[in-house]
N, C-alpha and C positions, 0 to 999 in steps of 0.2 A: 668491535661499531658493526662487520657488516654483517657479522652472524644477529647482530640485536636488529640489524635493517630488517633483511629476509627473516626475523621471528613475529615482524609484524604481519598481525591477518591480511590486511589488508593488500600488502603488499603477497603474499601467498596468494591470496584470489585471482590477482592482477595476473601474475606470472602463469595461475593455471585457464585462467579463459584465453590467455597469448596463445601457451601452449595447445589448447584446445582448436583454436580457427588454425593454426598452421595447422593439425593435423588431419582437421574435416576438411580444408583445402589439396594435403598431398596425398591420403589416404580416406576417402570420403568413406568406404565399405565397412576403414576399421572404425570411422567415427562415428557413423551410423549405430555401429552397435555400444556404446556407451552409453544410451541411454539411459538405461536400468541408475550411473551413477547420482546425475542430474534427481530422476525422479526419484529413491532414495533415502535423499535429503531432504527431502519435499515434506516425502512421506513423513519424516524422522520430528522435524519441525511440527508439522497438522495433529503428531501424535500428542505432543503436548502443549498444543494452541488451547487446544478446547480447555482443558482447566487452570490454564495461568488465566484465562477472559476470565472465568468462574471468579476462581479465587481471587484474582486482584480488584474483579470488581465489587464483590462481598467485601473487603477489606477496607476499598475506600469507602464504601455508602456506611460499612457497620463504624467504623470511627469518622465519621462526621459529626458536629456539636447536633445539628437541626435540619430536620425536612426542607428546609426552604433553602438550603445552599443545594442540594439535587437539583429541584426545582428550575435552580438561576443561573447553574453550570449548564443543563442539561439545555432550557433555552434559549442562552448564547452559544452553545456550540453549535446546534442550530441554524440559526440565524445565520453566522461567520460559516458554517458548510452549504449554505445555500448560495450563501455570494460566492464566491470562490469557485464553486460548480457556474457560475455562471457566470461569471468574469472565464473560466477557463473552455468555455463553449464558445462566447463570443470573441474570442484570441484565434482559437480554431478557426470558426467560420471569418473571422477577417483573414486569416495569411492561407491558407486555400483558397479567396477570391480572390487576390495578389497574386497570388504566386500561378493562381490555374494547375496542376500538375498533369491533370487527367486531359487535359485539352489537346486537341488533334488523337487522342487512341482510337478517336473511330470504328467502337467496339457496339455491338450487336449483340443484344443480350439472348436472342436467337441462336446462335452461334454457341453459347457456353456450355460448357458441360456442368452440370450441379448436383453430381451425384457425390462431387466431393464435398461438398456442402448441407450436404443430407441429414448430418446428424446438430449442426447449428439450427437450422431450418425447423426441424421436428422441435426439436428442446424450445426454441421461438414461439412455438402456434399455443405453448401451455398458458393458460386466461392469467393475464398478468394486470387486471384490470385493481383500481383502488380497494373494493371490497377484498380480490382476492389476499392481496398483502397485507391487508388489517387480519387477515386470518392465519396465514402463516408465522404473523410474530408470534402464534401462540403455539407452543411444543404439543405436540398428542402427549410424551413425556420428557421429561431435563432427560432421560437417559438417551432417547431418540434424540436431546437436541447438540446430545455431547459426542455422540455416537457417530455420527452426522458433521459435525463441527459447523451448524449453522450457530453464524454471530447473532443475527439479530433473537434467535429463539433465545439464547445463550444470553445475553443482556438480557432480555424480557424476564426469566429467571431469577437473573443472578441480581438483577437489580429492585426483584421484589424479595428476594432471601433477604438481603443488605437490609434494607429498609424493617427488616421482622424483627429482625437480630437489636439494631439499635433501636426497636421499639423495646423490648424487655429490657433494655439493659446492663447491670449486672451479670442475670442470668446467663447471658451469651458469651461471657469472657471466655469457656471453657471452646466454646466451636472455635470465636477469633484465635484466640492460639492457636490451637491445630491448626489453619487454615494460614496463620503469617509460619508455621513451623512446612506447613504441604507448602506452598509458596517457594522458602528456603531449597527444600528441596531438590524443586522442579527447576529451579534455575540455575544447582546443580550440571542438574540433567542437559540443560541449555549450553553450558560450558563445555559440556562433552560434544556433545553434535556440533558447535559451531568450527572444533579442531576439523571437520570433514569436507564444510565448505570449499578451500583452496579443491581439492578433488569434485566434489560437483558440481565446480563452475569447467572446472574442467570438461567432465565428461556430457556437460549441455552444453558448451558450445562448439564442440566438437561432432554430435548431433544434429545440432542448430546448421553449423555452413557443409558438416559430408551428407546429410537430409537435399536441403534447398542449394546449396553451391550460392558460390559470387554472381554467375547468370544475373539468377535472380533479382540481386539486390541492383545490380545495374540495371535491370529491364525498369523494376521500378525505381533506382536511385531517385528519380526528381521528389516521387512523394517522399517515400524514406526523407531526404534531407528535409523538405517542408517542416516533419514533424518535428524532427532533433530539430531543425531553428527555432521550432517555438516553442518544445517545450524547453528550450533553453532560454527562452524571450521572458517565457512564463516565470522561471526559478527565479532568472535576472530581475526582471522589474518586478514582479505583483509581490511576491515573497519575500525580495530584497525589500522593496518597501514595505512590507510588513512587518519583518524583522527589524525593518528602520523605527519605525513605533512601537515597537513592542521595546526599544532599548537596549536590542543587541545584533550582532556583526553576524549576516550570513555566509562570511567567505569560513568568518570563526567558527561559528557554529556547523558548516559542513566537513571542516577538517575533523569539528570532533565524532560526529558521527560517518567517518569515510568508512572505516570498516565494514559497516550497515551497507551503504551503499554499491561497496565491492561487490559484495554478497547477493544484491541483486541486481546486479547488471553480469556477475556469471550463472546466477538460476533465472535472471528473469519472476521472479517473485515478488511481489513485497512484503507476502505474509511469511514470508522464508526470516523476518531480521525481527518479528512487531516484539517479541521476549526479549530481546536484546534490546531497542531501541526503548522499551519502557523503561528498563531498568538504568539505561543512561540518562533517560531524561528524569527520574527519579534522583538519579545521582549529580544529575544535576544545579538542584535544588529546585524543583516544579511538585509540585503538591502530591502525593500518590493515591486523594481522591478524584484529582482532576486527570492524573494520567491515565489513571483505572480505567475512565471513563470517552473521554477523548480519542486515546489512542484505535479502541476498540470498537469505536463506531463509525471514527474516522476510515475506515477500511471498507464503510460502505454508503457512507455519507459524503464524503468527501474525494475522490478518486480523481482528481484532478489528471494527471495525467491519461487515463480512462477516456475522460470530456474531450479532452481535445484533440482525440484520436475519434473521438465518435464523430464529430462536425466536417472533421478531416477526409473523414475516411466516406461519410454520405453522402459529401459533393464531392470530389473524387469520382465518386461511382457517376454522380449525377453529369458528370462532363466530362470523362472515358467511355459514357452509351448517348451522348450526346441529347441529354430528359433536361429540358425549356425548365429550369427552374427562377417562379417571380423570385421579391423579395419577399413577398407574404409564404411564399414556400417555403425557402429556406428561415425565417424566424417562426412556424411552424416546425422545422426539424428541432431545432432549436427549445421549443416548449415542449416539444414531447419527449428532446431527451434529458429536459430537469426532472424529467419523471423519471423513468425509465434505468436512469444514468444511477441514483439511488438504490439499485437494487446488486448491481455489480460488485464482485469481491476483489481479493488479490491477487485472486490463482491465474494461473496464463490462462487464457482460452474465454474467458469467460467476459468478454467485451465482446469477441465472436458473437457469441449467442446474444446477448444486448443489441448489440448495433441489426441482427437481423429481425432482433421481433421489434425493433421500433420501426426498421422502412416495408416489415410485413404491415404493419398496422395503419402509415400512414400512403400505400398503396402506389406511390409514384415513381420513386425512384427504386428500379429491378432490381428485388434481393438478390438476384442471380449475378449478379453482378461483384458483388463478393470475391466469386469468386478469383479476381481479380492482383484479392487481395492475398490471398492464401500465402503465396509465393515466400512472402515479405514478412508477413503478419507478427509471422516469431522473431522477427529481428527487431519491428518497431516497439514489441514488448518489453524488451526492456527499459525504454524510452518512458512507455506508459508506467513499470516499475515507478522507475529512480525517480520520476516527479510525483507520483504515487505517496511514496513513503519521505521523501523531501515536505513535500506539502505537509503532509497530516505530523511531522516533527515539526517544522514549523507554527500551524495550527495549533498546535495543543498546547508550545508555549505561549502564541498571543493569545491564546483565551484564558491561561492562568493568567497572565500579566493583567487582562481583562479583569479579570474579576478578584484578582491583586492574594493570588497562591501562588506564588515563584520568588525564591529568594531570591534576589535581585545581587547582592554579592557570592552568592555562591556560584552563581551563572555565570556571575565574570571569573570570576578563580579559574572558574574549569574549561569555561571556552581561552582563557588570556594563560593558560600552561599551569600554571601554576601546580594544579594538581595532577600526580605524575597519571596517565590512563593507560597505564599499564597495571595500572591498582584498580581498574573497572575488574578485573579476573577473581579479586575477589568477594567483589559484587554477584558474580556469578556463582560464585561458588557459594555463598548461601551459607557460610561459615561464621565462625565466628571471631573471622580475618574483616570477615565485612562491616561487622557494626565495629571496632575496632580502627576501619579505613573509616569509617562515617564522625568515628567521634576527636580520632586526631590533627585527619589531614585538611577535614574544611569544620567551617562551622558548623553548630550542630543544632543550631533554630530554624526548623522548618517553618515555614510560614504558616498559620492559619487561613479559612476563605474568608476574605474581608464580609461584615457582616452589609 
């Protein structure tokens, strides 16, 4: 019994996180040297990230019965993303005004050393207008997009390629069969990589605590506590309400994806669990086309945790530097972030660049104030990444329910624990056992997208 308990991935990751924190506190020099453990894991995941996104999206579209389904799913997904992003931004704005974590700090922006944020402000200075955004959607070559792991560019090409395969019909069957086998092989690689998650979590947490120390947490603890509280409220109230409307229990769903949640906690990156999250959602009865379209696009267009962070961080800097903001100014911050937040990805640090770009474009809140966030930004990134992951997973189920492409009986069976979660390993392996599992343990009828 004990051996089985410690054999679970989320338990191993939690042990790794705890051990990393302890090492970072008592041996910070050693802890900071362990950063490569987390970095290697993220690189391994990113190594398979692009091919999985490409193959999954192409397969999902190629297997659709008609192109109206693609447009219907895409439009509803974008509507959902925009509404949820607005909710997240507004909730962050509301809570930071009620708690006022920066009030009383009385920081003079002129005295801040901005060398530490030079990299972010330079990146933020690049053109970020609508025209540039549209131009950047089109890759100079698909090889370049895959090499850079550019999610949006991969999605654009994969969508076009999937539409082309669907259009030519039976002649595309060999390509579809190859991509299907290729996807199984890549998921087998993911299964190998995930065994390293506890070690990665250990190294990442040891580095974070060892480098920044617990002192940085205490000095800006009010902001951190406010951030975590807001993310908790968003998950429980907003995502909980969406779950109820979609006909499933949020608590049971969180238990189902607990391995992914703890992995994100350790690695602080929502990208690190995308492949296995997609596999789990398919296993739970969500249509493969919906999973293939919504999960990857949600990384960029539905960063709920990032949105909460943006409004809270911007107003916190204004409070700490005694920068007066009217209600109109704050609504302008929210409006600008509705656009700039769509450029953020699931990688640690991207939120800092987006925030710098937003503050620089407004010219009222001092960008130099971002120095105040450096000590605790890494600690708050866990809350952002976990909220992003949960929001993306819940959103996929909700959109699938909206378009009628979820097998509710299958979903309920999986969330009720009637299917052994350990059987998911067979799905990761991508072998015949996976096919056997889907045929025997759960209903085989997968829903088609509703007309």
